[in-house]
Backbone as a chain_set.jsonl record, in Angstrom:
{"seq": "XXXXXXXXXXXXXXXXXXXXXXXXXXXXXXXXXXXXXXXXXXXXXXXXXXXXXXXXXXXXXXXXXXXXXXXXXXXXXXXXXXXXXXXXXXXXXXXXXXXXXXXXXXX", "coords": {"N": [[175.829, -23.066, 195.758], [178.293, -24.103, 193.64], [179.402, -23.143, 190.559], [181.129, -24.149, 187.767], [182.582, -23.29, 184.665], [183.081, -22.749, 181.113], [183.252, -20.162, 178.657], [181.394, -19.995, 175.65], [182.823, -20.19, 172.371], [183.669, -17.09, 170.963], [182.176, -15.65, 172.733], [182.253, -12.958, 174.981], [183.752, -12.125, 178.132], [182.823, -9.799, 179.34], [180.291, -9.352, 178.131], [178.988, -11.665, 178.984], [179.076, -11.28, 181.733], [177.301, -9.147, 182.054], [174.842, -10.372, 181.405], [174.799, -12.334, 183.399], [174.664, -10.715, 185.702], [172.098, -9.58, 185.407], [170.572, -11.923, 185.588], [171.125, -12.775, 188.245], [170.09, -10.585, 189.633], [167.348, -10.794, 188.953], [166.681, -13.29, 190.167], [167.325, -12.815, 192.832], [165.618, -10.683, 193.49], [163.131, -11.908, 193.397], [163.337, -13.659, 195.437], [164.28, -16.205, 195.021], [166.925, -16.974, 195.255], [169.399, -16.63, 197.87], [171.575, -15.035, 197.581], [174.538, -14.036, 195.708], [177.92, -14.377, 194.682], [180.473, -12.429, 192.992], [181.371, -13.074, 189.542], [184.073, -15.297, 188.98], [187.509, -15.883, 188.043], [189.438, -18.618, 187.136], [192.526, -19.636, 188.599], [194.779, -21.334, 187.365], [197.471, -21.735, 187.051], [199.103, -22.364, 189.257], [200.667, -24.245, 191.872], [198.814, -24.719, 193.828], [196.404, -25.243, 192.625], [195.146, -28.179, 191.947], [193.666, -29.676, 190.175], [194.094, -30.952, 187.424], [192.59, -32.14, 185.441], [190.367, -30.654, 184.99], [188.852, -28.481, 182.832], [187.706, -25.984, 183.169], [187.326, -22.411, 183.155], [186.037, -20.336, 184.504], [184.023, -19.32, 187.351], [181.178, -19.293, 189.563], [179.418, -18.485, 192.572], [176.482, -19.255, 194.112], [174.11, -18.625, 196.614], [171.872, -20.242, 198.904], [169.231, -20.341, 201.32], [168.708, -22.718, 202.691], [168.273, -26.299, 202.324], [165.615, -26.682, 201.476], [165.113, -24.212, 200.27], [166.949, -24.305, 198.157], [165.882, -26.491, 196.707], [163.407, -25.388, 196.013], [164.263, -23.307, 194.365], [165.303, -24.734, 192.2], [162.953, -25.94, 191.277], [161.588, -23.638, 190.5], [163.141, -22.73, 188.31], [162.888, -24.971, 186.616], [160.155, -24.883, 186.144], [159.954, -22.897, 184.356], [159.337, -20.294, 185.038], [158.7, -16.767, 185.138], [160.042, -13.725, 186.532], [163.416, -14.539, 185.542], [163.605, -16.934, 184.107], [164.031, -16.275, 181.347], [166.46, -14.86, 181.5], [168.018, -16.854, 182.593], [168.066, -18.805, 180.575], [169.299, -17.284, 178.547], [171.801, -16.825, 179.728], [172.72, -19.473, 180.119], [172.974, -20.398, 177.497], [175.309, -19.252, 176.689], [177.459, -20.529, 177.814], [179.82, -23.279, 178.224], [180.923, -26.648, 178.925], [179.956, -26.889, 181.547], [179.677, -27.386, 185.062], [177.844, -28.061, 187.91], [177.907, -27.826, 191.309], [176.623, -28.639, 194.412], [176.738, -27.584, 197.791], [176.646, -27.862, 201.36], [176.678, -25.944, 204.279], [177.967, -26.971, 207.377], [178.147, -25.804, 209.773]], "CA": [[176.104, -23.851, 194.581], [179.483, -23.699, 192.914], [179.28, -23.411, 189.124], [182.344, -24.003, 186.98], [182.187, -23.297, 183.258], [183.804, -21.976, 180.108], [182.386, -19.406, 177.758], [181.421, -20.499, 174.282], [183.694, -19.462, 171.444], [183.121, -15.831, 170.495], [181.504, -14.966, 173.843], [183.19, -12.182, 175.8], [183.491, -12.119, 179.562], [182.036, -8.603, 179.654], [178.899, -9.596, 177.723], [178.443, -12.68, 179.879], [178.922, -10.664, 183.049], [176.064, -8.364, 182.006], [173.726, -11.316, 181.462], [174.846, -12.942, 184.737], [174.195, -9.704, 186.645], [170.633, -9.517, 185.266], [170.051, -13.187, 186.104], [171.208, -12.739, 189.702], [169.141, -9.565, 190.086], [166.015, -11.377, 188.818], [166.455, -14.341, 191.158], [167.377, -12.213, 194.166], [164.42, -9.865, 193.711], [161.979, -12.785, 193.603], [163.596, -14.499, 196.602], [164.636, -17.565, 194.619], [168.245, -17.222, 195.829], [169.742, -15.749, 198.987], [172.592, -14.108, 197.105], [175.549, -14.586, 194.808], [179.182, -13.661, 194.599], [180.815, -12.012, 191.63], [182.012, -14.092, 188.709], [185.497, -15.44, 189.253], [188.364, -16.479, 187.024], [190.297, -19.651, 187.703], [193.973, -19.423, 188.628], [195.235, -22.713, 187.184], [198.93, -21.817, 186.908], [199.716, -22.41, 190.577], [200.637, -25.596, 192.455], [197.644, -24.85, 194.702], [195.317, -25.772, 191.793], [195.569, -29.555, 191.703], [192.703, -30.362, 189.316], [194.58, -30.884, 186.056], [191.609, -32.695, 184.518], [189.242, -29.727, 184.918], [189.168, -27.435, 181.849], [186.884, -24.79, 183.359], [188.052, -21.158, 183.378], [185.265, -19.366, 185.28], [183.151, -19.888, 188.365], [180.29, -18.427, 190.334], [178.858, -19.101, 193.77], [175.133, -18.788, 194.42], [173.74, -19.108, 197.946], [170.486, -20.509, 199.261], [169.067, -20.331, 202.769], [168.756, -24.093, 203.189], [167.962, -27.293, 201.292], [164.282, -26.403, 200.937], [165.252, -23.053, 199.384], [167.631, -24.833, 196.975], [164.92, -27.29, 195.944], [162.412, -24.465, 195.463], [164.908, -22.592, 193.261], [165.349, -25.653, 191.061], [161.581, -26.062, 190.779], [161.288, -22.371, 189.842], [163.803, -22.744, 186.996], [162.277, -26.037, 185.82], [158.79, -24.489, 185.777], [160.069, -21.853, 183.338], [158.633, -19.122, 185.571], [159.35, -15.477, 184.908], [161.313, -13.472, 185.86], [164.492, -15.475, 185.809], [163.738, -17.954, 183.073], [164.641, -15.725, 180.13], [167.878, -14.566, 181.752], [168.693, -18.138, 182.812], [168.291, -19.388, 179.253], [170.29, -16.443, 177.877], [173.094, -17.091, 180.356], [173.108, -20.86, 179.887], [173.354, -20.556, 176.089], [176.628, -18.642, 176.49], [178.507, -21.286, 178.501], [180.086, -24.67, 177.846], [181.661, -27.433, 179.926], [179.473, -26.47, 182.862], [179.482, -28.339, 186.151], [177.195, -27.395, 189.03], [178.104, -28.623, 192.508], [175.946, -28.049, 195.565], [177.388, -27.815, 199.075], [175.868, -27.41, 202.51], [177.45, -25.614, 205.465], [177.658, -27.838, 208.514], [178.442, -25.086, 211.018]], "C": [[177.332, -23.258, 193.908], [179.309, -24.111, 191.46], [180.625, -23.159, 188.469], [181.972, -24.118, 185.518], [183.22, -22.579, 182.402], [182.785, -21.154, 179.342], [182.494, -20.005, 176.369], [182.308, -19.61, 173.424], [182.977, -18.215, 170.934], [182.417, -15.03, 171.578], [182.541, -14.201, 174.665], [182.775, -12.243, 177.268], [182.584, -10.946, 179.935], [180.564, -8.792, 179.302], [178.247, -10.62, 178.649], [178.181, -12.096, 181.264], [177.636, -9.833, 183.123], [174.844, -9.272, 182.141], [173.653, -11.957, 182.85], [174.292, -11.975, 185.791], [172.675, -9.584, 186.596], [169.971, -10.774, 185.854], [170.026, -13.171, 187.633], [170.212, -11.731, 190.275], [167.711, -10.103, 190.037], [165.737, -12.385, 189.935], [166.492, -13.807, 192.585], [166.092, -11.447, 194.455], [163.174, -10.709, 193.936], [162.167, -13.725, 194.792], [163.988, -15.924, 196.281], [166.022, -17.95, 195.131], [168.481, -16.252, 196.974], [170.766, -14.706, 198.571], [173.58, -14.81, 196.202], [176.8, -13.734, 194.868], [179.422, -13.207, 193.175], [181.375, -13.194, 190.84], [183.496, -14.119, 189.024], [186.213, -16.114, 188.102], [189.32, -17.458, 187.703], [191.763, -19.243, 187.605], [194.595, -20.817, 188.576], [196.753, -22.849, 187.145], [199.649, -21.714, 188.258], [199.68, -23.846, 191.091], [199.444, -25.811, 193.386], [196.437, -25.396, 193.945], [195.744, -27.171, 191.364], [194.641, -30.336, 190.779], [193.094, -30.215, 187.852], [193.602, -31.401, 185.024], [190.444, -31.738, 184.245], [189.577, -28.58, 183.952], [188.464, -26.098, 182.087], [187.689, -23.562, 183.755], [187.35, -20.194, 184.322], [184.426, -20.081, 186.327], [182.236, -18.821, 188.942], [179.806, -19.213, 191.542], [177.512, -18.439, 194.047], [174.713, -19.43, 195.738], [172.231, -19.248, 198.105], [170.397, -20.547, 200.784], [169.231, -21.712, 203.382], [168.38, -25.03, 202.039], [166.586, -27.038, 200.668], [164.325, -25.237, 199.955], [165.921, -23.473, 198.078], [166.654, -25.606, 196.092], [163.848, -26.412, 195.302], [162.984, -23.684, 194.279], [164.968, -23.468, 192.012], [163.96, -25.807, 190.443], [161.165, -24.804, 190.02], [161.873, -22.346, 188.435], [163.15, -23.79, 186.087], [160.87, -25.673, 185.353], [158.772, -23.419, 184.699], [159.273, -20.613, 183.739], [159.407, -17.859, 185.27], [159.173, -14.639, 186.158], [162.349, -14.531, 186.227], [164.694, -16.483, 184.706], [164.437, -17.417, 181.836], [166.121, -15.443, 180.347], [168.656, -15.844, 182.015], [169.028, -18.796, 181.477], [169.365, -18.606, 178.502], [171.686, -16.722, 178.428], [173.59, -18.489, 179.994], [173.56, -21.102, 178.446], [174.757, -20.028, 175.796], [177.774, -19.442, 177.104], [178.667, -22.688, 177.929], [180.856, -25.335, 178.978], [181.237, -27.083, 181.353], [179.334, -27.657, 183.813], [178.92, -27.551, 187.322], [177.283, -28.317, 190.243], [177.446, -27.908, 193.681], [176.612, -28.515, 196.858], [176.457, -27.333, 200.177], [176.809, -27.129, 203.663], [177.018, -26.509, 206.606], [177.831, -27.112, 209.836], [177.415, -24.163, 211.472]], "O": [[177.393, -22.057, 193.643], [179.094, -25.286, 191.162], [181.194, -22.076, 188.604], [181.138, -24.948, 185.154], [184.109, -21.896, 182.909], [181.588, -21.436, 179.385], [183.56, -20.467, 175.962], [182.512, -18.433, 173.72], [181.818, -18.279, 170.524], [182.093, -13.86, 171.373], [183.591, -14.747, 175.004], [181.597, -12.393, 177.592], [181.68, -11.095, 180.756], [179.686, -8.432, 180.087], [177.094, -10.46, 179.048], [177.164, -12.4, 181.888], [176.962, -9.825, 184.153], [173.923, -8.975, 182.901], [172.567, -12.104, 183.41], [173.534, -12.383, 186.671], [172.031, -9.494, 187.641], [168.945, -10.691, 186.528], [169.013, -13.517, 188.241], [169.565, -12.0, 191.287], [166.942, -9.893, 190.974], [164.683, -12.34, 190.57], [165.766, -14.297, 193.45], [165.539, -11.552, 195.55], [162.245, -10.26, 194.609], [161.268, -14.498, 195.122], [164.027, -16.771, 197.174], [166.272, -19.121, 195.413], [167.856, -15.194, 197.05], [170.818, -13.618, 199.144], [173.482, -16.012, 195.958], [176.738, -12.523, 195.078], [178.671, -13.554, 192.263], [181.8, -14.193, 191.421], [184.1, -13.083, 189.301], [185.608, -16.819, 187.296], [189.929, -17.141, 188.725], [192.179, -18.59, 186.648], [194.901, -21.408, 189.612], [197.272, -23.964, 187.199], [200.681, -21.052, 188.371], [198.751, -24.588, 190.774], [199.099, -26.951, 193.699], [195.532, -25.959, 194.562], [196.614, -27.32, 190.506], [194.815, -31.543, 190.617], [192.485, -29.433, 187.121], [193.767, -31.126, 183.836], [189.626, -31.995, 183.362], [190.485, -27.793, 184.222], [188.612, -25.175, 181.287], [188.607, -23.64, 184.572], [187.998, -19.316, 184.892], [184.149, -21.276, 186.217], [182.487, -17.622, 188.825], [179.787, -20.444, 191.535], [177.422, -17.221, 194.197], [174.928, -20.622, 195.957], [171.441, -18.496, 197.534], [171.405, -20.766, 201.456], [169.817, -21.862, 204.455], [168.193, -24.583, 200.908], [166.423, -27.169, 199.455], [163.652, -25.267, 198.925], [165.503, -23.04, 197.004], [166.604, -25.4, 194.88], [163.43, -26.668, 194.173], [162.278, -23.429, 193.304], [164.716, -22.999, 190.903], [163.817, -25.803, 189.221], [160.469, -24.893, 189.009], [161.187, -21.984, 187.479], [162.891, -23.516, 184.915], [160.44, -26.106, 184.284], [157.71, -23.067, 184.183], [158.628, -19.971, 182.91], [160.633, -17.883, 185.16], [158.164, -14.841, 186.834], [162.136, -15.324, 187.143], [165.827, -16.852, 184.397], [165.356, -18.058, 181.327], [166.947, -15.748, 179.487], [169.842, -15.915, 181.692], [170.141, -19.284, 181.277], [170.249, -19.204, 177.887], [172.644, -16.841, 177.665], [174.746, -18.663, 179.608], [174.441, -21.928, 178.207], [175.325, -20.338, 174.748], [178.938, -19.077, 176.937], [177.784, -23.211, 177.249], [181.373, -24.667, 179.873], [182.072, -26.995, 182.252], [178.937, -28.757, 183.428], [179.45, -26.501, 187.687], [176.795, -29.447, 190.211], [177.682, -26.722, 193.912], [176.994, -29.676, 197.0], [175.585, -26.495, 199.946], [177.647, -27.966, 204.0], [175.828, -26.774, 206.778], [177.685, -27.713, 210.901], [177.579, -23.518, 212.507]]}, "num_chains": 1, "name": "protein.A"}
């Protein structure tokens, strides 16, 4: 899953990174996700970035084993199960303009 987002006004990247790290640790330890990459910062000032309509500054990539694992992760979050729910809510409250896009490897 590719997540693009901005941080809310007054939120620092460092504080958000701490919350994100806890969130990923919670979900990884319970097997809800297969893994996650580090937070990334968009590089919009290059001709290679062609999405002029997209205001998002940050991104993350979270991996799942397959579609069933993805669906189970969504059900876990929706059920407000712990651990993971508190850190998910804490993280989500710090972002704005979020877009979540899911992809599947075909190879």
